[in-house]
N, CA, C and O of each residue as an XYZ file, in Angstrom:
924
protein
N      63.876     96.019    112.363
C      63.752     96.800    111.153
C      62.304     96.840    110.687
O      61.590     95.843    110.799
N      61.868     97.962    110.173
C      60.487     98.089    109.724
C      60.418     97.793    108.232
O      60.229     98.697    107.417
N      60.575     96.517    107.882
C      60.563     96.122    106.491
C      59.472     95.094    106.248
O      59.154     94.295    107.129
N      58.897     95.117    105.043
C      57.858     94.161    104.727
C      58.455     92.778    104.563
O      59.665     92.623    104.391
N      57.581     91.765    104.618
C      58.023     90.390    104.559
C      58.668     90.090    103.210
O      58.106     90.417    102.164
N      59.840     89.473    103.232
C      60.520     89.133    101.990
C      59.921     87.881    101.384
O      59.356     87.057    102.104
N      60.036     87.719    100.049
C      59.516     86.526     99.407
C      60.174     85.271     99.953
O      61.351     85.284    100.313
N      59.416     84.195    100.013
C      59.953     82.950    100.539
C      60.811     82.228     99.499
O      61.799     81.581     99.847
N      60.433     82.339     98.229
C      61.139     81.619     97.185
C      62.351     82.403     96.715
O      62.245     83.562     96.315
N      63.478     81.766     96.770
C      64.730     82.406     96.358
C      64.941     82.206     94.865
O      64.720     81.111     94.349
N      65.369     83.258     94.167
C      65.647     83.141     92.754
C      66.987     82.419     92.557
O      67.646     82.023     93.518
N      67.363     82.263     91.295
C      68.642     81.650     90.993
C      69.771     82.494     91.580
O      69.595     83.676     91.878
N      70.930     81.862     91.738
C      72.080     82.587     92.260
C      72.354     83.823     91.409
O      72.227     83.787     90.185
N      72.729     84.912     92.067
C      73.074     86.133     91.358
C      74.369     85.911     90.579
O      75.314     85.309     91.089
N      74.402     86.397     89.353
C      75.598     86.247     88.523
C      76.019     87.602     87.975
O      75.177     88.438     87.648
N      77.326     87.814     87.877
C      77.886     88.978     87.189
C      78.870     88.455     86.154
O      79.333     87.318     86.244
N      79.187     89.295     85.169
C      79.951     88.821     84.028
C      81.135     89.729     83.717
O      81.025     90.953     83.786
N      82.278     89.112     83.372
C      83.395     89.873     82.849
C      83.031     90.345     81.445
O      82.516     89.579     80.629
N      83.310     91.622     81.179
C      82.973     92.213     79.892
C      84.036     91.836     78.863
O      85.230     91.997     79.115
N      83.609     91.339     77.711
C      84.542     90.942     76.661
C      84.825     92.076     75.688
O      85.810     92.024     74.951
N      83.977     93.100     75.673
C      84.220     94.274     74.846
C      83.584     95.486     75.519
O      82.635     95.350     76.291
N      84.109     96.668     75.221
C      83.634     97.885     75.870
C      82.145     98.078     75.624
O      81.639     97.845     74.526
N      81.458     98.512     76.680
C      80.029     98.807     76.567
C      79.720     99.953     77.527
O      80.632    100.631     78.001
N      78.442    100.171     77.812
C      78.051    101.255     78.715
C      76.917    100.790     79.592
O      76.095     99.970     79.184
N      76.875    101.321     80.807
C      75.782    101.016     81.728
C      74.507    101.642     81.170
O      74.492    102.814     80.794
N      73.446    100.853     81.122
C      72.188    101.339     80.571
C      71.374    102.151     81.565
O      70.280    102.616     81.245
N      71.905    102.325     82.774
C      71.201    103.133     83.761
C      71.874    104.488     83.960
O      71.197    105.517     83.960
N      73.196    104.504     84.131
C      73.890    105.776     84.376
C      74.723    106.234     83.186
O      75.173    107.380     83.157
N      74.937    105.364     82.207
C      75.698    105.727     81.026
C      77.203    105.609     81.168
O      77.936    105.896     80.222
N      77.681    105.187     82.349
C      79.124    105.082     82.564
C      79.720    103.987     81.688
O      79.065    102.991     81.381
N      80.991    104.191     81.287
C      81.680    103.188     80.486
C      81.929    101.935     81.313
O      82.313    102.015     82.479
N      81.708    100.785     80.702
C      82.090     99.503     81.280
C      83.107     98.920     80.316
O      82.748     98.447     79.238
N      84.356     98.952     80.698
C      85.434     98.583     79.798
C      85.693     97.083     79.802
O      85.316     96.377     80.737
N      86.331     96.616     78.760
C      86.701     95.210     78.664
C      87.478     94.794     79.908
O      88.446     95.452     80.289
N      87.058     93.712     80.532
C      87.697     93.251     81.761
C      86.985     93.689     83.015
O      87.238     93.146     84.091
N      86.075     94.687     82.898
C      85.258     95.100     84.034
C      84.118     94.110     84.227
O      83.941     93.177     83.444
N      83.357     94.332     85.277
C      82.212     93.464     85.567
C      80.916     94.208     85.320
O      80.834     95.423     85.496
N      79.907     93.460     84.912
C      78.560     94.012     84.790
C      77.556     92.982     85.267
O      77.849     91.790     85.353
N      76.359     93.474     85.577
C      75.252     92.585     85.920
C      74.121     92.827     84.925
O      73.854     93.967     84.544
N      73.464     91.759     84.511
C      72.303     91.870     83.649
C      71.050     91.863     84.511
O      70.794     90.909     85.246
N      70.276     92.931     84.415
C      69.037     93.049     85.185
C      67.912     93.378     84.211
O      67.908     94.444     83.596
N      66.967     92.469     84.073
C      65.902     92.624     83.069
C      66.508     92.875     81.693
O      66.035     93.720     80.933
N      67.572     92.118     81.387
C      68.271     92.171     80.102
C      68.997     93.494     79.869
O      69.432     93.767     78.750
N      69.135     94.318     80.908
C      69.881     95.565     80.820
C      71.253     95.393     81.470
O      71.377     94.797     82.540
N      72.284     95.926     80.804
C      73.636     95.878     81.349
C      73.807     96.995     82.373
O      73.584     98.166     82.066
N      74.201     96.633     83.584
C      74.401     97.609     84.649
C      75.834     97.534     85.157
O      76.398     96.448     85.286
N      76.421     98.698     85.445
C      77.706     98.715     86.126
C      77.497     98.235     87.555
O      76.362     98.168     88.028
N      78.572     97.903     88.237
C      78.437     97.339     89.576
C      77.854     98.347     90.560
O      77.176     97.967     91.514
N      78.121     99.645     90.326
C      77.565    100.649     91.226
C      76.050    100.728     91.084
O      75.337    100.749     92.087
N      75.551    100.772     89.853
C      74.103    100.838     89.639
C      73.419     99.548     90.084
O      72.252     99.567     90.476
N      74.136     98.435     90.025
C      73.584     97.157     90.478
C      73.650     97.024     91.994
O      73.230     96.007     92.545
N      74.179     98.055     92.680
C      74.339     98.043     94.136
C      75.203     96.877     94.610
O      74.931     96.258     95.638
N      76.244     96.595     93.841
C      77.151     95.516     94.205
C      78.599     95.986     94.210
O      79.518     95.168     94.248
N      78.810     97.315     94.173
C      80.173     97.825     94.115
C      80.903     97.711     95.442
O      82.101     97.984     95.511
N      80.198     97.311     96.503
C      80.868     97.117     97.792
C      81.454     95.714     97.921
O      82.154     95.416     98.889
N      81.168     94.858     96.948
C      81.690     93.500     96.979
C      83.088     93.451     96.378
O      83.460     94.314     95.584
N      83.857     92.442     96.759
C      85.208     92.253     96.233
C      85.272     90.913     95.512
O      84.515     89.989     95.809
N      86.191     90.832     94.558
C      86.313     89.631     93.738
C      87.261     88.634     94.374
O      88.403     88.969     94.690
N      86.794     87.416     94.560
C      87.620     86.319     95.061
C      87.776     85.309     93.929
O      86.826     84.588     93.622
N      88.948     85.237     93.300
C      89.129     84.317     92.174
C      88.992     82.860     92.605
O      89.219     82.521     93.766
N      88.621     82.009     91.660
C      88.566     80.579     91.921
C      89.967     80.053     92.192
O      90.957     80.663     91.787
N      90.045     78.932     92.870
C      91.346     78.322     93.102
C      91.554     77.823     94.510
O      92.273     76.846     94.726
N      90.928     78.487     95.482
C      91.031     78.042     96.874
C      89.634     77.686     97.340
O      88.860     78.551     97.749
N      89.323     76.408     97.273
C      87.959     75.955     97.565
C      87.546     76.267     98.993
O      86.408     76.668     99.235
N      88.456     76.089     99.939
C      88.118     76.321    101.348
C      87.838     77.797    101.596
O      86.875     78.145    102.279
N      88.677     78.659    101.045
C      88.488     80.094    101.236
C      87.191     80.546    100.579
O      86.440     81.326    101.165
N      86.922     80.064     99.369
C      85.692     80.425     98.668
C      84.466     79.961     99.444
O      83.497     80.707     99.588
N      84.508     78.745     99.938
C      83.369     78.203    100.681
C      83.096     79.019    101.940
O      81.945     79.344    102.235
N      84.139     79.346    102.675
C      83.955     80.115    103.908
C      83.505     81.540    103.635
O      82.628     82.058    104.326
N      84.103     82.184    102.626
C      83.715     83.558    102.294
C      82.260     83.606    101.849
O      81.518     84.506    102.243
N      81.847     82.638    101.026
C      80.456     82.590    100.586
C      79.496     82.369    101.735
O      78.394     82.918    101.750
N      79.913     81.571    102.691
C      79.069     81.293    103.852
C      78.867     82.538    104.702
O      77.782     82.750    105.244
N      79.894     83.357    104.821
C      79.825     84.524    105.695
C      79.242     85.766    105.010
O      78.924     86.744    105.686
N      79.097     85.741    103.689
C      78.663     86.918    102.954
C      77.144     86.926    102.773
O      76.578     86.007    102.181
N      76.495     87.966    103.285
C      75.044     88.071    103.133
C      74.661     88.177    101.668
O      73.723     87.519    101.218
N      75.390     89.010    100.917
C      75.167     89.159     99.485
C      76.398     88.642     98.758
O      77.524     88.986     99.116
N      76.192     87.823     97.746
C      77.307     87.291     96.971
C      76.832     87.025     95.549
O      75.633     86.925     95.291
N      77.784     86.914     94.636
C      77.446     86.673     93.234
C      78.551     85.857     92.586
O      79.735     86.112     92.805
N      78.160     84.887     91.794
C      79.159     84.126     91.043
C      79.615     84.970     89.857
O      78.828     85.713     89.270
N      80.892     84.847     89.514
C      81.487     85.623     88.430
C      81.733     84.696     87.246
O      82.398     83.668     87.378
N      81.192     85.067     86.089
C      81.280     84.228     84.896
C      82.005     84.959     83.768
O      81.999     86.188     83.698
N      82.620     84.185     82.898
C      83.287     84.727     81.719
C      83.054     83.775     80.552
O      83.138     82.556     80.700
N      82.761     84.352     79.395
C      82.476     83.512     78.235
C      83.777     82.995     77.628
O      84.702     83.759     77.353
N      83.823     81.672     77.425
C      84.973     81.040     76.796
C      84.685     80.864     75.307
O      83.777     80.129     74.920
N      85.465     81.544     74.486
C      85.268     81.415     73.045
C      85.645     80.021     72.562
O      85.114     79.540     71.561
N      86.564     79.372     73.275
C      86.998     78.032     72.884
C      85.914     77.006     73.176
O      85.574     76.183     72.326
N      85.369     77.066     74.405
C      84.361     76.083     74.813
C      82.930     76.520     74.513
O      81.989     75.745     74.681
N      82.772     77.785     74.062
C      81.456     78.300     73.695
C      80.468     78.241     74.863
O      79.312     77.853     74.698
N      80.942     78.627     76.024
C      80.076     78.609     77.205
C      80.638     79.551     78.254
O      81.800     79.953     78.200
N      79.777     79.896     79.218
C      80.229     80.710     80.337
C      80.880     79.811     81.388
O      80.357     78.748     81.722
N      82.004     80.245     81.891
C      82.722     79.473     82.902
C      82.925     80.319     84.148
O      83.141     81.529     84.071
N      82.854     79.674     85.272
C      82.962     80.377     86.556
C      84.404     80.806     86.813
O      85.339     80.019     86.668
N      84.562     82.065     87.195
C      85.884     82.629     87.457
C      86.133     82.878     88.940
O      87.276     83.046     89.364
N      85.074     82.902     89.716
C      85.228     83.185     91.136
C      83.931     83.653     91.743
O      82.846     83.335     91.255
N      84.054     84.419     92.819
C      82.893     84.840     93.592
C      83.072     86.281     94.041
O      84.168     86.681     94.434
N      81.992     87.066     93.984
C      81.979     88.399     94.577
C      81.365     88.283     95.964
O      80.256     87.771     96.113
N      82.077     88.754     96.973
C      81.619     88.644     98.354
C      81.870     89.948     99.092
O      82.609     90.809     98.613
N      81.253     90.092    100.258
C      81.515     91.254    101.098
C      82.940     91.172    101.639
O      83.419     90.092    101.980
N      83.611     92.320    101.714
C      85.010     92.334    102.142
C      85.166     91.784    103.559
O      86.137     91.089    103.862
N      84.197     92.103    104.426
C      84.264     91.588    105.793
C      84.172     90.063    105.816
O      84.817     89.403    106.630
N      83.359     89.515    104.910
C      83.230     88.063    104.836
C      84.542     87.425    104.384
O      84.945     86.380    104.895
N      85.202     88.070    103.414
C      86.488     87.549    102.948
C      87.543     87.655    104.036
O      88.339     86.734    104.225
N      87.553     88.777    104.757
C      88.498     88.933    105.861
C      88.291     87.832    106.907
O      89.251     87.248    107.410
N      87.026     87.563    107.223
C      86.719     86.540    108.222
C      87.137     85.160    107.727
O      87.676     84.356    108.488
N      86.886     84.892    106.453
C      87.270     83.601    105.888
C      88.785     83.433    105.898
O      89.292     82.354    106.202
N      89.510     84.506    105.563
C      90.964     84.434    105.574
C      91.486     84.210    106.992
O      92.449     83.472    107.200
N      90.841     84.853    107.959
C      91.252     84.664    109.343
C      91.116     83.211    109.753
O      91.960     82.675    110.471
N      90.048     82.577    109.292
C      89.818     81.171    109.621
C      90.819     80.257    108.927
O      91.033     79.121    109.349
N      91.430     80.762    107.859
C      92.378     79.951    107.087
C      93.838     80.320    107.367
O      94.738     79.890    106.645
N      94.069     81.108    108.404
C      95.415     81.641    108.621
C      96.460     80.555    108.889
O      97.653     80.793    108.700
N      96.036     79.380    109.322
C      97.006     78.318    109.558
C      97.608     77.826    108.242
O      98.654     77.176    108.220
N      96.935     78.146    107.173
C      97.413     77.754    105.853
C      98.349     78.840    105.318
O      97.928     79.988    105.177
N      99.551     78.521    105.030
C     100.535     79.504    104.574
C     100.091     80.189    103.289
O     100.347     81.377    103.095
N      99.429     79.449    102.419
C      98.959     80.062    101.177
C      97.949     81.161    101.466
O      97.966     82.209    100.820
N      97.065     80.926    102.439
C      96.073     81.935    102.787
C      96.750     83.171    103.361
O      96.321     84.294    103.095
N      97.806     82.972    104.148
C      98.537     84.109    104.690
C      99.177     84.920    103.564
O      99.182     86.151    103.600
N      99.708     84.229    102.580
C     100.321     84.929    101.442
C      99.271     85.728    100.675
O      99.525     86.858    100.258
N      98.092     85.136    100.492
C      97.000     85.839     99.802
C      96.615     87.089    100.570
O      96.396     88.144     99.975
N      96.532     86.976    101.891
C      96.161     88.126    102.712
C      97.187     89.244    102.584
O      96.825     90.415    102.473
N      98.476     88.880    102.601
C      99.519     89.900    102.464
C      99.428     90.588    101.106
O      99.584     91.805    101.006
N      99.176     89.801    100.063
C      99.056     90.373     98.725
C      97.873     91.323     98.638
O      97.975     92.396     98.042
N      96.744     90.928     99.235
C      95.563     91.777     99.198
C      95.779     93.064     99.971
O      95.329     94.126     99.541
N      96.463     92.988    101.108
C      96.715     94.187    101.903
C      97.642     95.136    101.147
O      97.439     96.350    101.158
N      98.666     94.576    100.487
C      99.579     95.418     99.717
C      98.838     96.079     98.559
O      99.030     97.264     98.287
N      97.997     95.312     97.883
C      97.221     95.859     96.766
C      96.270     96.935     97.246
O      96.102     97.960     96.586
N      95.638     96.704     98.410
C      94.706     97.682     98.971
C      95.414     98.990     99.285
O      94.888    100.065     98.997
N      96.613     98.908     99.877
C      97.352    100.127    100.211
C      97.737    100.898     98.953
O      97.713    102.129     98.942
N      98.093    100.169     97.888
C      98.470    100.820     96.640
C      97.288    101.566     96.029
O      97.466    102.618     95.417
N      96.096    101.029     96.193
C      94.927    101.603     95.544
C      94.359    102.817     96.285
O      93.573    103.577     95.720
N      94.747    102.994     97.518
C      94.188    104.089     98.298
C      95.068    105.329     98.252
O      96.265    105.273     98.536
N      94.475    106.406     97.903
C      95.151    107.697     97.965
C      94.914    108.226     99.373
O      93.863    108.796     99.667
N      95.913    108.027    100.246
C      95.694    108.283    101.661
C      95.321    109.734    101.960
O      94.444    110.003    102.781
N      95.984    110.646    101.298
C      95.681    112.051    101.558
C      94.236    112.369    101.181
O      93.520    113.047    101.918
N      93.826    111.870    100.025
C      92.459    112.121     99.572
C      91.447    111.446    100.495
O      90.389    112.007    100.779
N      91.774    110.245    100.961
C      90.892    109.531    101.885
C      90.709    110.342    103.163
O      89.595    110.477    103.669
N      91.801    110.874    103.675
C      91.715    111.656    104.908
C      90.840    112.887    104.723
O      90.040    113.220    105.597
N      90.989    113.567    103.584
C      90.181    114.756    103.332
C      88.714    114.397    103.137
O      87.819    115.097    103.611
N      88.486    113.296    102.433
C      87.118    112.833    102.206
C      86.462    112.467    103.541
O      85.310    112.821    103.795
N      87.216    111.747    104.397
C      86.687    111.365    105.703
C      86.423    112.574    106.584
O      85.450    112.597    107.338
N      87.292    113.586    106.490
C      87.102    114.806    107.286
C      85.825    115.524    106.859
O      85.097    116.055    107.699
N      85.553    115.541    105.555
C      84.333    116.170    105.062
C      83.099    115.398    105.527
O      82.077    116.001    105.853
N      83.190    114.077    105.560
C      82.070    113.272    106.068
C      81.780    113.645    107.518
O      80.625    113.822    107.906
N      82.841    113.763    108.312
C      82.653    114.090    109.732
C      82.078    115.485    109.916
O      81.354    115.739    110.879
N      82.399    116.394    108.992
C      81.821    117.736    109.074
C      80.320    117.702    108.806
O      79.540    118.362    109.493
N      79.928    116.925    107.802
C      78.518    116.855    107.420
C      77.717    115.941    108.331
O      76.518    116.140    108.529
N      78.392    114.930    108.886
C      77.702    113.934    109.730
C      78.494    113.761    111.021
O      79.162    112.746    111.217
N      78.415    114.773    111.912
C      79.248    114.781    113.117
C      78.980    113.616    114.072
O      79.842    113.279    114.884
N      77.805    112.999    113.987
C      77.494    111.879    114.873
C      77.738    110.528    114.208
O      77.301    109.494    114.712
N      78.429    110.542    113.087
C      78.825    109.291    112.434
C      79.779    108.545    113.376
O      80.707    109.166    113.893
N      79.594    107.250    113.619
C      80.417    106.516    114.583
C      81.910    106.588    114.263
O      82.309    106.720    113.106
N      82.725    106.499    115.316
C      84.176    106.527    115.154
C      84.618    105.422    114.195
O      84.182    104.276    114.304
N      85.471    105.781    113.275
C      86.005    104.802    112.328
C      85.143    104.600    111.098
O      85.634    104.161    110.058
N      83.843    104.921    111.210
C      82.951    104.686    110.082
C      83.238    105.634    108.936
O      83.201    105.228    107.775
N      83.524    106.895    109.243
C      83.825    107.876    108.196
C      85.038    107.428    107.385
O      85.040    107.542    106.159
N      86.059    106.924    108.055
C      87.245    106.449    107.347
C      86.910    105.260    106.469
O      87.379    105.167    105.335
N      86.107    104.356    106.988
C      85.708    103.184    106.219
C      84.940    103.584    104.957
O      85.178    103.041    103.878
N      84.016    104.542    105.104
C      83.246    105.014    103.950
C      84.170    105.679    102.943
O      84.054    105.453    101.739
N      85.095    106.506    103.444
C      86.017    107.222    102.554
C      86.909    106.253    101.797
O      87.126    106.421    100.597
N      87.429    105.238    102.482
C      88.301    104.270    101.822
C      87.547    103.532    100.727
O      88.076    103.326     99.634
N      86.322    103.138    101.015
C      85.516    102.431    100.017
C      85.232    103.320     98.816
O      85.319    102.876     97.671
N      84.895    104.563     99.079
C      84.500    105.478     98.010
C      85.671    105.939     97.165
O      85.495    106.302     96.002
N      86.867    105.927     97.740
C      88.012    106.545     97.069
C      88.980    105.562     96.433
O      90.063    105.967     96.012
N      88.633    104.305     96.350
C      89.535    103.334     95.734
C      89.859    103.743     94.299
O      88.960    104.002     93.498
N      91.123    103.797     93.991
C      91.541    104.194     92.646
C      91.058    103.188     91.617
O      90.992    101.987     91.882
N      90.728    103.689     90.457
C      90.375    102.894     89.284
C      89.092    102.102     89.455
O      88.765    101.283     88.596
N      88.345    102.319     90.551
C      87.164    101.508     90.792
C      85.931    102.045     90.101
O      84.984    101.295     89.861
N      85.920    103.354     89.770
C      84.729    103.942     89.184
C      83.654    104.233     90.202
O      82.533    104.583     89.832
N      83.972    104.095     91.494
C      82.968    104.347     92.510
C      82.679    105.834     92.625
O      83.391    106.669     92.067
N      81.616    106.145     93.363
C      81.153    107.521     93.489
C      82.256    108.439     94.003
O      82.318    109.599     93.598
N      83.116    107.956     94.872
C      84.147    108.800     95.457
C      85.210    109.258     94.487
O      85.944    110.201     94.784
N      85.316    108.610     93.318
C      86.320    109.004     92.347
C      85.750    109.922     91.278
O      86.473    110.312     90.361
N      84.482    110.276     91.369
C      83.876    111.144     90.371
C      84.406    112.565     90.530
O      84.962    112.929     91.566
N      84.219    113.353     89.481
C      84.704    114.743     89.514
C      84.053    115.517     90.648
O      84.713    116.309     91.322
N      82.752    115.290     90.864
C      82.053    116.006     91.930
C      82.613    115.637     93.290
O      82.781    116.500     94.152
N      82.904    114.351     93.487
C      83.424    113.929     94.783
C      84.830    114.458     95.013
O      85.205    114.739     96.152
N      85.618    114.600     93.941
C      86.964    115.134     94.086
C      86.926    116.560     94.618
O      87.874    117.024     95.251
N      85.819    117.249     94.353
C      85.637    118.594     94.876
C      84.832    118.563     96.177
O      84.428    119.604     96.694
N      84.609    117.368     96.691
C      83.876    117.154     97.936
C      82.462    117.727     97.863
O      81.997    118.393     98.788
N      81.795    117.457     96.751
C      80.404    117.842     96.580
C      79.565    117.145     97.644
O      79.654    115.929     97.811
N      78.748    117.918     98.367
C      77.990    117.375     99.492
C      77.010    116.292     99.062
O      76.801    115.324     99.793
N      76.412    116.441     97.892
C      75.453    115.439     97.434
C      76.142    114.114     97.159
O      75.610    113.059     97.504
N      77.310    114.151     96.546
C      78.033    112.923     96.254
C      78.499    112.239     97.535
O      78.489    111.012     97.635
N      78.909    113.046     98.514
C      79.307    112.467     99.794
C      78.101    111.839    100.483
O      78.206    110.773    101.090
N      76.955    112.510    100.383
C      75.732    111.942    100.957
C      75.419    110.586    100.331
O      75.011    109.657    101.028
N      75.607    110.474     99.023
C      75.344    109.199     98.352
C      76.253    108.099     98.883
O      75.817    106.962     99.069
N      77.522    108.437     99.128
C      78.460    107.448     99.656
C      78.044    107.010    101.057
O      78.079    105.820    101.370
N      77.652    107.966    101.900
C      77.227    107.649    103.263
C      75.924    106.852    103.242
O      75.762    105.885    103.987
N      75.009    107.268    102.386
C      73.722    106.578    102.284
C      73.917    105.113    101.850
O      73.266    104.212    102.378
N      74.821    104.890    100.883
C      75.087    103.533    100.417
C      75.661    102.676    101.539
O      75.299    101.508    101.683
N      76.564    103.264    102.336
C      77.139    102.533    103.462
C      76.047    102.126    104.455
O      76.001    100.984    104.911
N      75.191    103.059    104.773
C      74.103    102.765    105.719
C      73.210    101.656    105.181
O      72.842    100.732    105.907
N      72.870    101.757    103.916
C      71.960    100.785    103.314
C      72.548     99.370    103.392
O      71.841     98.415    103.714
N      73.846     99.247    103.094
C      74.470     97.929    103.067
C      74.817     97.403    104.457
O      74.753     96.198    104.701
N      75.186     98.304    105.370
C      75.720     97.860    106.663
C      74.720     97.930    107.814
O      74.882     97.228    108.812
N      73.690     98.765    107.691
C      72.819     98.987    108.831
C      71.347     98.674    108.550
O      70.482     98.985    109.369
N      71.060     98.071    107.414
C      69.708     97.592    107.113
C      69.834     96.182    106.550
O      70.940     95.682    106.348
N      68.698     95.547    106.299
C      68.741     94.197    105.720
C      68.629     94.223    104.201
O      68.128     93.279    103.590
N      69.105     95.326    103.591
C      69.027     95.507    102.142
C      69.708     94.360    101.378
O      69.123     93.793    100.455
N      70.939     94.026    101.766
C      71.655     92.958    101.069
C      70.919     91.629    101.204
O      70.868     90.834    100.265
N      70.352     91.401    102.387
C      69.596     90.173    102.589
C      68.388     90.091    101.673
O      68.064     89.020    101.159
N      67.717     91.228    101.465
C      66.565     91.248    100.568
C      66.993     90.947     99.129
O      66.314     90.206     98.419
N      68.123     91.525     98.700
C      68.620     91.238     97.354
C      68.931     89.755     97.194
O      68.639     89.147     96.164
N      69.535     89.186     98.243
C      69.924     87.783     98.169
C      68.705     86.870     98.128
O      68.769     85.756     97.609
N      67.592     87.352     98.679
C      66.374     86.546     98.690
C      65.525     86.760     97.445
O      64.425     86.217     97.340
N      66.024     87.541     96.514
C      65.354     87.665     95.237
C      64.563     88.937     95.021
O      63.851     89.052     94.024
N      64.668     89.901     95.934
C      63.915     91.149     95.787
C      64.466     91.965     94.622
O      65.667     91.938     94.353
N      63.596     92.681     93.940
C      64.011     93.679     92.963
C      64.777     94.784     93.682
O      64.415     95.179     94.790
N      65.838     95.280     93.048
C      66.700     96.274     93.694
C      65.934     97.512     94.130
O      66.170     98.034     95.220
N      65.018     97.989     93.292
C      64.282     99.210     93.627
C      63.310     98.965     94.778
O      63.151     99.815     95.654
N      62.666     97.809     94.774
C      61.749     97.484     95.871
C      62.516     97.331     97.178
O      62.038     97.748     98.233
N      63.706     96.734     97.110
C      64.515     96.567     98.322
C      64.941     97.922     98.875
O      64.931     98.132    100.088
N      65.315     98.842     97.984
C      65.694    100.184     98.437
C      64.519    100.890     99.109
O      64.670    101.527    100.152
N      63.350    100.763     98.490
C      62.171    101.411     99.061
C      61.844    100.820    100.426
O      61.402    101.531    101.329
N      62.065     99.514    100.574
C      61.742     98.841    101.825
C      62.596     99.327    102.988
O      62.124     99.404    104.122
N      63.862     99.657    102.702
C      64.762    100.071    103.787
C      64.922    101.586    103.847
O      65.740    102.085    104.620
N      64.165    102.319    103.055
C      64.349    103.772    102.975
C      64.121    104.462    104.313
O      64.880    105.353    104.691
N      63.076    104.052    105.029
C      62.776    104.692    106.313
C      63.929    104.529    107.285
O      64.341    105.490    107.935
N      64.454    103.306    107.387
C      65.579    103.056    108.293
C      66.822    103.818    107.841
O      67.560    104.354    108.667
N      67.052    103.866    106.531
C      68.213    104.575    106.005
C      68.143    106.062    106.330
O      69.122    106.651    106.787
N      66.987    106.663    106.093
C      66.832    108.095    106.352
C      66.966    108.406    107.837
O      67.529    109.434    108.213
N      66.454    107.530    108.669
C      66.531    107.771    110.116
C      67.980    107.777    110.585
O      68.374    108.643    111.368
N      68.778    106.819    110.114
C      70.184    106.759    110.505
C      70.948    107.949    109.922
O      71.803    108.527    110.594
N      70.642    108.315    108.676
C      71.304    109.452    108.045
C      71.050    110.729    108.844
O      71.977    111.504    109.081
N      69.814    110.952    109.257
C      69.480    112.141    110.041
C      70.142    112.096    111.419
O      70.570    113.124    111.945
N      70.219    110.914    111.986
C      70.875    110.775    113.293
C      72.347    111.135    113.186
O      72.871    111.864    114.028
N      73.017    110.630    112.160
C      74.450    110.934    111.982
C      74.662    112.416    111.682
O      75.704    112.978    112.019
N      73.674    113.047    111.049
C      73.780    114.474    110.747
C      73.489    115.339    111.956
O      73.610    116.562    111.889
N      73.102    114.709    113.075
C      72.812    115.441    114.296
C      71.447    116.069    114.323
O      71.192    116.972    115.119
N      70.543    115.596    113.445
C      69.200    116.172    113.384
C      68.253    115.521    114.369
O      67.175    116.055    114.626
N      68.626    114.385    114.924
C      67.800    113.686    115.901
C      68.502    113.702    117.240
O      69.712    113.493    117.322
N      67.758    113.945    118.261
C      68.354    114.008    119.601
C      68.533    112.617    120.159
O      69.020    112.459    121.279
């Protein structure tokens, strides 16, 4: 990858917070409702999409082995905190990790019946949240715009973008009409997280904007390749 050297000193662990009352993202203006998650960046409240963490999934506290393994396998992760009015302090509720890391951790824990039950529950919940018809149409549009997108990748991007109630780009009004710019944003985000060291830079303490700029060349090259613009 053609990226500049990352800082050697790692900042404190990344933290996100459960919202105790309705607010708004200070970058995009989207509503952040009570019970949603936000990240504070330079004292600004950001929704998970603007914080570039909407690809992570929430793993509640309670299974130490699963949490430890998922955290180990996740390039980017964040502790989840909630303010306790009784104890007057923030308390840890779990961990945000990459879905692939959680899948891998669950696979390693499959001998444990509780882990198998958790996996079944997550799969059932995932199926409920996906509008399959819409996912198929969204994926078909991705393949039209990016014909050289690898097999299976378009579906993966569509599923991520179209999760119900998530507030992700795929559920916006423009995306529902398959607006090409919104689809490009979904594909670009996938490339940034999966095909560059962007998440690694965030985990090492890089500013989000600097990290994006660092991987921009690689992101654009892959985007053009998938669009069939490069031989």
